[in-house]
C-alpha positions as CSV (number, residue, x, y, z in Angstrom):
1,X,45.8,-58.0,82.5
2,X,46.8,-61.0,84.5
3,X,47.4,-59.8,88.0
4,X,50.0,-61.7,90.7
5,X,47.9,-60.0,93.4
6,X,44.2,-58.7,93.5
7,X,43.4,-57.1,96.9
8,X,39.7,-56.7,97.4
9,X,38.1,-54.6,100.4
10,X,34.5,-53.2,101.3
11,X,35.2,-49.1,102.1
12,X,38.0,-47.0,100.6
13,X,40.7,-47.0,103.5
14,X,40.3,-50.1,104.6
15,X,43.2,-51.9,102.5
16,X,45.2,-48.8,103.2
17,X,44.9,-49.3,106.9
18,X,45.5,-53.2,107.0
19,X,47.7,-54.5,104.9
20,X,48.9,-51.4,102.3
21,X,52.7,-52.2,103.6
22,X,52.5,-55.4,102.4
23,X,52.2,-54.7,98.8
24,X,54.3,-51.8,98.6
25,X,56.3,-54.8,99.8
26,X,55.1,-56.9,96.7
27,X,55.4,-54.3,94.3
28,X,59.3,-53.7,94.9
29,X,60.0,-57.4,94.0
30,X,57.9,-56.7,90.8
31,X,54.8,-58.8,91.4
32,X,51.3,-57.2,89.7
33,X,49.3,-55.9,92.2
34,X,45.6,-54.6,91.5
35,X,42.7,-52.9,93.5
36,X,39.2,-53.2,93.6
37,X,36.6,-51.4,96.1
38,X,33.4,-53.1,96.9
39,X,31.7,-49.5,97.8
40,X,31.7,-45.8,97.4
41,X,31.9,-45.8,101.6
42,X,28.8,-43.8,100.6
43,X,27.9,-44.0,104.6
44,X,31.1,-43.1,105.8
45,X,30.4,-40.3,108.7
46,X,33.1,-38.0,107.1
47,X,33.3,-36.7,103.5
48,X,31.4,-37.3,100.5
49,X,31.3,-41.0,98.5
50,X,32.8,-38.2,95.6
51,X,35.6,-37.2,97.6
52,X,36.7,-40.8,99.1
53,X,36.5,-42.0,95.1
54,X,39.2,-39.1,94.2
55,X,41.1,-39.7,97.8
56,X,40.9,-43.9,96.7
57,X,42.7,-42.6,93.5
58,X,45.3,-40.5,94.7
59,X,46.1,-43.3,96.9
60,X,46.4,-45.7,94.4
61,X,48.6,-43.1,92.4
62,X,50.9,-43.0,95.6
63,X,51.9,-47.1,95.0
64,X,52.0,-47.3,91.5
65,X,49.3,-49.9,91.7
66,X,48.6,-51.0,88.0
67,X,44.6,-51.0,88.6
68,X,42.1,-49.7,90.9
69,X,38.4,-51.0,90.3
70,X,34.9,-49.7,92.2
71,X,31.9,-52.6,91.9
72,X,30.1,-50.2,92.9
73,X,27.4,-52.0,95.1
74,X,25.7,-50.5,98.2
75,X,27.7,-49.6,101.5
76,X,26.1,-50.8,104.4
77,X,23.3,-53.0,102.6
78,X,25.0,-55.2,99.8
79,X,24.2,-58.7,100.0
80,X,25.9,-62.1,99.4
81,X,23.8,-62.3,96.3
82,X,23.8,-63.8,92.4
83,X,24.2,-60.1,91.1
84,X,27.4,-59.7,93.6
85,X,29.0,-62.6,93.3
86,X,28.6,-62.2,89.9
87,X,30.7,-58.9,89.8
88,X,33.5,-60.4,91.7
89,X,33.6,-63.7,89.6
90,X,34.0,-61.2,86.4
91,X,36.6,-59.4,88.1
92,X,38.8,-62.2,88.7
93,X,38.4,-63.4,85.8
94,X,38.9,-60.8,84.0
95,X,42.5,-60.3,86.0
96,X,43.1,-63.9,87.0
97,X,45.2,-63.2,90.0
98,X,46.9,-66.3,92.0
99,X,46.2,-64.6,95.4
100,X,43.4,-62.2,96.3
101,X,43.7,-60.3,99.7
102,X,40.0,-59.6,101.6
103,X,38.8,-58.3,104.4
104,X,38.2,-59.8,107.8
105,X,35.8,-62.8,108.2
106,X,35.1,-61.3,111.5
107,X,35.2,-57.8,112.7
108,X,33.4,-54.5,114.8
109,X,32.1,-53.4,111.6
110,X,29.5,-55.6,110.2
111,X,30.6,-55.1,106.3
112,X,33.8,-56.4,106.8
113,X,33.2,-59.7,108.1
114,X,30.3,-60.5,105.2
115,X,32.7,-58.9,102.4
116,X,35.4,-61.3,103.7
117,X,32.9,-64.4,103.1
118,X,31.3,-62.6,100.0
119,X,35.0,-62.3,98.4
120,X,36.1,-66.2,99.4
121,X,33.0,-67.5,98.0
122,X,33.2,-65.8,94.7
123,X,36.8,-66.8,94.4
124,X,35.4,-70.3,94.7
125,X,32.6,-69.6,92.2
126,X,34.9,-67.7,89.7
127,X,36.6,-71.3,89.3
128,X,32.9,-72.9,88.3
129,X,32.8,-73.9,85.0
130,X,28.7,-73.2,84.6
131,X,29.0,-70.0,85.6
132,X,29.0,-68.4,82.2
133,X,30.7,-64.1,82.0
134,X,31.9,-64.6,78.7
135,X,34.9,-65.8,80.4
136,X,37.3,-68.6,81.2
137,X,36.7,-70.1,84.8
138,X,39.9,-68.7,87.4
139,X,39.9,-69.9,90.6
140,X,42.7,-68.0,92.7
141,X,45.2,-70.1,94.4
142,X,44.6,-69.0,97.2
143,X,42.5,-66.4,99.6
144,X,44.5,-64.3,102.1
145,X,42.3,-62.3,105.1
146,X,43.8,-59.1,106.8
147,X,43.0,-58.8,109.9
148,X,41.5,-55.3,111.0
149,X,40.0,-53.9,113.9
150,X,39.4,-57.1,115.9
151,X,43.2,-58.5,116.9
152,X,43.0,-62.6,116.0
153,X,46.2,-64.9,116.2
154,X,47.2,-65.0,112.7
155,X,48.2,-67.5,110.1
156,X,51.7,-65.7,109.1
157,X,52.7,-62.1,109.4
158,X,54.8,-60.1,106.9
159,X,57.7,-58.2,107.7
160,X,56.8,-54.2,106.4
161,X,59.7,-52.7,108.5
162,X,61.2,-51.2,105.6
163,X,57.5,-50.0,104.4
164,X,56.1,-48.0,107.3
165,X,56.7,-44.5,106.1
166,X,55.3,-45.0,102.8
167,X,52.2,-47.1,104.2
168,X,51.1,-44.2,106.4
169,X,52.0,-41.5,103.6
170,X,49.6,-43.3,101.3
171,X,46.8,-43.7,104.4
172,X,47.0,-39.6,104.2
173,X,45.6,-39.6,101.1
174,X,42.3,-40.1,102.7
175,X,42.1,-36.3,104.3
176,X,38.9,-36.5,104.7
177,X,38.7,-39.5,107.1
178,X,41.8,-39.2,109.6
179,X,43.0,-36.3,112.0
180,X,42.3,-33.4,110.9
181,X,43.0,-30.2,113.5
182,X,41.0,-27.8,111.5
183,X,38.0,-30.4,110.7
184,X,34.9,-29.5,111.8
185,X,33.0,-32.9,110.7
186,X,32.1,-35.3,113.4
187,X,34.9,-37.0,115.3
188,X,35.0,-41.0,114.3
189,X,36.8,-43.9,115.9
190,X,39.7,-43.4,113.0
191,X,39.4,-39.5,112.5
192,X,40.5,-39.3,116.5
193,X,43.8,-38.2,117.2
194,X,45.7,-41.4,118.4
195,X,44.4,-43.6,115.8
196,X,47.6,-43.4,113.1
197,X,49.2,-44.4,116.3
198,X,47.6,-47.2,117.2
199,X,47.7,-48.7,113.5
200,X,51.1,-48.5,113.7
201,X,51.0,-50.2,117.5
202,X,49.4,-53.2,116.1
203,X,51.7,-53.0,113.3
204,X,54.7,-53.1,116.0
205,X,53.1,-55.9,118.2
206,X,52.4,-58.1,115.0
207,X,56.3,-57.6,114.5
208,X,57.7,-58.4,117.7
209,X,57.3,-62.4,117.3
210,X,59.5,-62.8,114.2
211,X,62.1,-59.9,115.5
212,X,60.8,-57.1,113.2
213,X,59.9,-53.8,113.8
214,X,56.7,-53.9,112.1
215,X,54.4,-56.2,110.5
216,X,51.2,-57.0,109.2
217,X,48.9,-60.0,110.0
218,X,46.7,-62.3,108.1
219,X,44.4,-64.9,107.8
220,X,44.3,-68.0,105.3
221,X,41.1,-70.0,104.2
222,X,43.1,-73.4,103.9
223,X,46.0,-74.7,104.9
224,X,49.0,-73.2,103.8
225,X,51.3,-76.0,101.8
226,X,54.9,-75.7,102.5
227,X,57.7,-77.5,100.5
228,X,60.0,-78.6,103.9
229,X,60.3,-77.6,107.4
230,X,63.1,-75.2,105.7
231,X,60.8,-73.5,103.7
232,X,59.5,-71.4,106.9
233,X,61.2,-68.3,107.9
């Protein structure tokens, strides 16, 4: 199935936190959206890998994405090697996305930066004729890396003001990961009572320069081309 946007990330819930509003907006614009987790998040402090897979499927259903796949890489220990690159290459050639969204290239969690580089490299390799997967070579037009925990000066932001409530509704499909006053599991950074408000505050900060209430931020892996100066908002 040909997709317009393929969002790839390393842990179930990464994408929901960082750019779910952007995906919801593009679904409303009738673009075809697909999702992919590299791992099952099996090293997460709270919950279990089985529970996180169930929560990921619930999140997908809450946003009406066309597909969600898991490549089964090893959480915390995946490498930039031939096996993992080919997994992503096969995925890209299968769905032929024009745009790929990927983890940040640098972040507090070491998996995020490694995944961002792995995904970007695989997007390039997907266009190489001599890498044989039984599929036609296909390279996405561009890779955008969403801003995660560490704050960077973005290349652009997307107004998600209309989607902020729906974004948090989808995020809360991950009941094991976020704040639950009745949970007896260990507290983590994202399960603290103020984490969800911190996410919303970051979206508000990125929205302010464009006179939007909320926005999500991205970094491009190359220059962003515009037709003319009036094509920029």
